[in-house]
C-alpha positions as CSV (number, residue, x, y, z in Angstrom):
1,M,-53.7,-5.7,-11.8
2,T,-51.2,-6.2,-14.5
3,S,-52.7,-6.5,-18.0
4,T,-51.9,-9.1,-20.5
5,D,-50.8,-8.9,-24.1
6,P,-52.7,-10.9,-26.9
7,A,-50.0,-13.6,-26.7
8,G,-51.0,-14.2,-23.2
9,G,-47.8,-12.8,-21.6
10,Q,-47.6,-9.9,-19.1
11,R,-47.6,-6.4,-20.6
12,A,-44.8,-4.1,-19.4
13,A,-46.0,-2.0,-16.5
14,T,-46.3,1.8,-17.2
15,I,-45.8,4.7,-14.8
16,A,-49.6,5.0,-14.7
17,T,-49.8,1.3,-13.6
18,I,-47.4,2.0,-10.8
19,A,-49.2,5.2,-9.7
20,S,-52.7,3.4,-9.6
21,E,-51.4,0.5,-7.6
22,V,-49.6,2.6,-5.0
23,G,-52.4,5.3,-4.9
24,V,-50.1,8.3,-5.8
25,S,-49.9,10.6,-8.8
26,V,-48.0,9.8,-12.0
27,A,-45.9,12.8,-11.1
28,T,-44.9,11.3,-7.8
29,V,-43.9,8.0,-9.6
30,S,-41.8,10.2,-12.1
31,K,-40.1,12.0,-9.1
32,V,-39.0,8.7,-7.6
33,L,-37.7,7.4,-11.0
34,N,-35.7,10.6,-11.4
35,G,-34.2,10.6,-7.8
36,R,-35.9,13.7,-6.7
37,A,-35.6,14.5,-3.0
38,D,-39.1,15.9,-2.5
39,V,-40.8,12.6,-2.0
40,A,-41.6,11.2,1.5
41,D,-39.5,8.1,2.5
42,E,-42.6,5.9,3.1
43,T,-44.1,6.8,-0.3
44,R,-40.7,6.4,-2.1
45,A,-40.4,2.9,-0.5
46,R,-43.9,1.8,-1.6
47,V,-43.2,3.1,-5.2
48,E,-39.9,1.3,-5.3
49,A,-41.5,-1.9,-4.1
50,S,-44.1,-1.7,-6.9
51,L,-41.4,-0.9,-9.5
52,E,-39.5,-3.9,-8.3
53,R,-42.6,-6.1,-8.2
54,H,-43.5,-5.2,-11.8
55,R,-39.9,-5.4,-13.0
56,Y,-40.3,-1.9,-14.4
57,R,-37.5,-1.1,-16.8
58,R,-36.3,2.5,-16.5
59,R,-36.0,4.0,-19.9
60,S,-32.7,5.7,-20.5
61,R,-32.8,8.9,-22.5
62,R,-30.0,10.4,-24.6
63,T,-30.1,13.4,-22.5
64,N,-29.6,11.0,-19.4
65,E,-26.6,9.2,-20.7
66,P,-23.6,9.1,-18.2
67,S,-20.9,11.7,-18.7
68,N,-17.3,10.7,-19.2
69,Q,-16.5,11.9,-15.7
70,V,-15.6,10.4,-12.4
71,H,-16.2,12.6,-9.2
72,L,-13.6,12.3,-6.5
73,V,-15.1,13.5,-3.2
74,F,-13.0,14.5,-0.1
75,H,-14.2,15.8,3.2
76,E,-11.3,18.1,2.8
77,F,-7.9,17.8,0.9
78,D,-5.3,20.0,2.5
79,S,-2.6,17.6,3.0
80,A,0.2,15.6,1.3
81,W,-1.7,12.6,2.3
82,A,-4.7,13.6,0.1
83,M,-2.3,14.3,-2.8
84,E,-1.2,10.7,-2.8
85,I,-5.0,9.7,-3.1
86,I,-5.5,12.2,-6.0
87,R,-2.3,11.0,-7.9
88,G,-3.5,7.4,-7.7
89,V,-7.0,8.2,-9.0
90,E,-5.6,10.5,-11.8
91,E,-3.3,7.7,-13.0
92,A,-6.3,5.2,-13.3
93,V,-8.7,7.7,-15.0
94,T,-6.2,9.0,-17.4
95,A,-5.4,5.4,-18.5
96,A,-9.1,4.9,-19.1
97,G,-9.5,8.2,-21.0
98,I,-11.8,9.5,-18.2
99,E,-12.1,13.0,-16.8
100,L,-11.6,13.6,-13.2
101,V,-13.7,16.1,-11.2
102,L,-12.4,16.9,-7.7
103,T,-14.6,18.1,-4.9
104,Q,-14.3,18.8,-1.2
105,L,-17.1,19.1,1.4
106,G,-15.5,21.8,3.6
107,G,-14.7,19.4,6.4
108,V,-17.9,17.7,6.8
109,H,-18.1,13.9,6.4
110,R,-21.5,13.5,4.7
111,P,-22.7,15.7,1.7
112,Q,-25.9,17.6,1.7
113,D,-28.9,16.4,-0.3
114,T,-28.7,19.4,-2.5
115,W,-25.1,18.6,-3.5
116,L,-26.2,15.0,-4.2
117,D,-29.0,16.2,-6.4
118,L,-26.4,18.2,-8.4
119,I,-24.2,15.2,-8.8
120,V,-27.1,13.0,-10.0
121,G,-28.1,15.8,-12.5
122,R,-24.5,15.6,-14.0
123,R,-24.7,11.9,-14.6
124,P,-21.1,10.9,-13.7
125,L,-19.7,7.5,-14.6
126,G,-19.3,7.1,-10.9
127,V,-18.4,8.7,-7.4
128,L,-15.2,8.0,-5.3
129,L,-15.6,8.9,-1.6
130,V,-12.5,9.6,0.7
131,Q,-13.0,10.1,4.4
132,C,-16.7,10.8,3.8
133,G,-19.7,8.7,3.3
134,L,-23.3,8.7,2.2
135,A,-26.5,8.3,4.2
136,E,-28.5,5.2,3.4
137,A,-31.2,7.2,1.6
138,Q,-28.4,8.9,-0.4
139,Q,-26.9,5.6,-1.4
140,E,-30.2,4.4,-2.6
141,K,-30.6,7.5,-4.7
142,L,-27.4,6.9,-6.5
143,R,-28.3,3.3,-7.0
144,R,-31.7,4.2,-8.4
145,Q,-30.0,6.5,-11.0
146,R,-27.3,3.7,-11.8
147,V,-24.4,5.9,-10.5
148,P,-22.0,3.5,-8.9
149,F,-19.9,4.6,-5.9
150,V,-16.8,3.3,-4.2
151,A,-15.0,4.3,-0.9
152,V,-11.2,4.7,-0.4
153,D,-11.4,3.9,3.2
154,T,-8.4,4.4,5.5
155,D,-10.7,4.2,8.6
156,S,-12.1,0.6,8.1
157,A,-15.6,2.1,9.0
158,T,-17.4,1.9,5.6
159,P,-20.7,-0.1,5.6
160,A,-20.3,-3.6,4.2
161,A,-22.7,-2.8,1.4
162,V,-20.4,-0.1,0.0
163,P,-17.7,-1.4,-2.4
164,T,-14.4,-0.3,-0.5
165,V,-10.7,-0.4,-0.9
166,G,-8.7,0.1,2.3
167,S,-5.5,-1.1,4.1
168,N,-4.6,-3.4,7.0
169,N,-4.4,-0.8,9.9
170,W,-4.0,-3.5,12.5
171,N,-1.0,-4.9,10.9
172,G,0.6,-1.5,10.6
173,G,0.5,-1.0,14.3
174,L,1.9,-4.5,14.9
175,I,4.9,-4.1,12.6
176,A,5.8,-0.8,14.0
177,A,5.8,-2.1,17.6
178,R,7.7,-5.2,16.6
179,H,10.4,-3.0,15.1
180,L,10.9,-0.9,18.1
181,L,10.7,-3.8,20.6
182,E,13.3,-5.9,18.5
183,L,15.7,-2.8,18.7
184,G,15.3,-3.1,22.6
185,H,12.9,-0.2,23.3
186,R,10.7,-0.8,26.3
187,R,9.3,2.6,27.1
188,I,7.4,3.4,23.9
189,A,5.0,6.2,23.4
190,V,2.1,6.4,20.8
191,I,0.7,9.5,19.3
192,A,-2.3,7.9,17.5
193,G,-5.0,9.5,15.4
194,P,-8.4,10.6,16.6
195,E,-9.9,8.3,19.4
196,D,-13.1,8.0,17.5
197,L,-11.6,6.7,14.3
198,L,-11.6,2.9,13.8
199,C,-8.2,3.1,12.0
200,S,-6.6,4.7,15.0
201,R,-8.1,1.9,17.3
202,A,-7.0,-0.7,14.9
203,R,-3.4,0.5,14.9
204,L,-3.3,0.8,18.6
205,A,-4.7,-2.7,18.9
206,G,-2.0,-4.1,16.6
207,F,0.6,-2.2,18.6
208,S,-0.7,-3.8,21.8
209,S,-0.7,-7.2,20.3
210,A,2.9,-7.0,19.4
211,H,3.6,-6.4,23.2
212,D,1.6,-9.3,24.1
213,E,3.4,-11.7,21.8
214,A,6.7,-10.4,23.4
215,G,5.2,-11.0,26.9
216,L,5.2,-7.2,27.6
217,T,2.4,-4.8,28.5
218,M,1.9,-1.6,26.5
219,D,2.1,1.5,28.8
220,L,-1.4,3.2,28.2
221,G,0.0,6.2,30.2
222,L,2.2,6.9,27.1
223,V,-0.7,6.9,24.7
224,R,-1.9,10.1,23.3
225,H,-4.6,10.9,20.6
226,G,-3.8,13.6,17.9
227,N,-5.5,14.7,14.7
228,F,-2.8,13.3,12.1
229,Y,-1.3,16.9,11.6
230,L,2.0,18.4,12.6
231,D,0.6,20.4,15.5
232,A,-0.5,17.4,17.3
233,G,2.8,15.6,16.9
234,Y,4.7,18.7,18.2
235,R,2.2,19.4,21.1
236,H,2.1,15.7,22.3
237,G,5.8,15.2,21.6
238,M,6.9,18.2,23.8
239,E,4.7,16.8,26.7
240,L,5.9,13.3,26.4
241,L,9.7,14.1,26.0
242,Q,9.5,16.3,29.1
243,L,8.0,13.6,31.4
244,P,10.4,12.7,34.4
245,D,10.8,9.3,32.8
246,P,10.5,10.1,28.9
247,P,9.9,7.4,26.3
248,T,12.9,6.2,24.3
249,A,10.8,5.7,21.2
250,I,7.6,7.3,19.8
251,F,5.2,5.7,17.2
252,A,3.3,8.5,15.5
253,G,0.0,7.8,13.7
254,S,1.0,9.6,10.6
255,D,4.2,11.0,8.9
256,A,2.9,14.5,9.6
257,Q,2.7,13.8,13.3
258,A,6.2,12.3,13.2
259,M,7.4,15.5,11.6
260,G,5.9,17.4,14.7
261,V,7.7,15.0,17.1
262,L,11.0,15.5,15.3
263,R,10.7,19.3,15.8
264,A,9.8,18.9,19.5
265,A,12.8,16.7,19.9
266,R,15.3,19.1,18.2
267,Q,13.9,22.1,20.3
268,L,14.7,20.0,23.5
269,G,18.2,19.3,22.4
270,L,17.6,15.6,21.6
271,R,19.5,13.8,18.8
272,L,17.7,11.3,16.5
273,P,18.1,8.3,16.6
274,D,20.7,8.5,19.4
275,D,18.4,9.9,22.1
276,L,14.9,9.0,20.5
277,S,13.6,6.7,17.9
278,V,10.5,7.7,15.9
279,V,8.3,5.7,13.6
280,G,5.7,7.3,11.3
281,Y,2.8,6.0,9.3
282,D,1.8,6.5,5.6
283,N,5.3,6.7,3.8
284,L,4.6,9.9,2.1
285,P,7.3,11.0,-0.3
286,V,8.6,13.7,2.1
287,A,9.4,10.9,4.7
288,A,12.5,9.8,2.8
289,W,13.8,13.5,2.7
290,M,13.5,14.3,6.4
291,E,16.6,14.6,8.6
292,P,17.0,11.9,9.6
293,A,15.0,10.1,6.9
294,L,11.9,8.6,8.6
295,T,11.2,4.9,9.4
296,T,7.6,4.6,8.7
297,V,4.7,2.2,7.9
298,H,3.9,2.2,4.3
299,Q,0.2,2.6,3.7
300,P,-0.3,2.1,-0.1
301,L,-2.4,5.3,-0.6
302,H,-1.6,5.6,-4.3
303,D,-2.5,1.8,-4.9
304,M,-5.6,2.0,-2.8
305,A,-6.9,4.9,-5.0
306,A,-5.9,3.4,-8.2
307,T,-7.6,0.1,-7.2
308,A,-10.8,1.8,-6.0
309,T,-10.9,3.7,-9.3
310,R,-10.6,0.5,-11.4
311,M,-13.3,-1.1,-9.3
312,L,-15.6,1.9,-9.9
313,L,-15.1,1.9,-13.6
314,D,-15.8,-1.9,-13.7
315,L,-19.1,-1.2,-11.9
316,A,-19.9,1.6,-14.3
317,A,-19.3,-0.9,-17.2
318,G,-21.9,-3.3,-15.6
319,A,-19.3,-5.8,-14.4
320,D,-19.7,-7.7,-11.2
321,V,-17.0,-7.2,-8.7
322,P,-15.8,-10.5,-6.9
323,T,-15.6,-8.8,-3.6
324,K,-16.8,-5.5,-2.0
325,R,-13.9,-5.1,0.4
326,I,-10.3,-5.1,-0.5
327,D,-7.6,-4.4,2.1
328,L,-4.1,-3.9,0.7
329,G,-1.1,-4.9,2.8
330,T,1.0,-2.5,5.0
331,E,4.7,-2.8,5.4
332,L,7.5,-1.2,7.4
333,V,10.1,1.0,5.7
334,V,13.2,1.1,7.9
335,R,15.3,4.3,7.5
336,E,17.4,6.4,9.8
337,S,15.0,7.6,12.5
338,T,15.3,4.3,14.6
339,A,18.0,2.8,16.4
340,P,18.6,0.7,19.7
341,P,18.2,2.8,22.8
342,K,21.2,4.1,24.6
343,P,22.5,2.0,27.4
344,G,21.3,3.0,30.8
345,P,23.7,4.6,33.4
């Protein structure tokens, strides 16, 4: 029972009050308040429910004040693609006078609880997640410690409850296909990203829709799935271009895969764009310096990262964000790697 003060109002609940109501020790309630991992989920849920019921106010201590740091977490960052994200975040935190801490998870897409405990102990202003996510229990741990988190999501797979900045992948596939179809290509191959990624499927869906609106059917026999890296573009490019009836154009799921296709084409003696048109995806700085300069879909990685960082800093300051999902636009950048197909014999 909640006691009352002499004025007749409710007295603020204490840790002992919560412990008594739930039937656990004061130490267990303290562990929940401090985000410790060594509490059973069912017990944690009952303690949290009691805290919420009593509107318990967590007391902040000077030693528990947030640091002046934002943690940027990648599953791995070994590509020019990742560098564009880093530049966007760095620009935004520098403007705000915030320190950036960069972390990679060694290729895994979800951090271990021990890593999360370390982050909580450092009390960052917030956490930015790129191509990685948090289990629901991990999200709750950060929320309990008032550490906001935002995802920079190019995959469109982040849960709706997580504040997210992404891009319109479906439109990216649509405008790539429209461009090649308008040039007159009809036998168009696609080297998409991994089949299990939503962004890959969204781009393929947009690509197929462009065929539908033109009254055509996309040739599924010319669809391959890569890994967004050079080797996949090269390997699938060699295979596709040596078919008895090879494609006249290839849409690659990333600029890196497009570079692999260009290398395969050169080794087979093909000239671009005379013998083959190629469209990439991302519009990395290197795309303008390829030979020929690459036509590509601009995915605003820098702006996505900067927007996500500003959203995170707003959340850290206690502001409400008007929407939890922002998708920035994609657009086609036409350069020298695409042209109408050569007339048939």
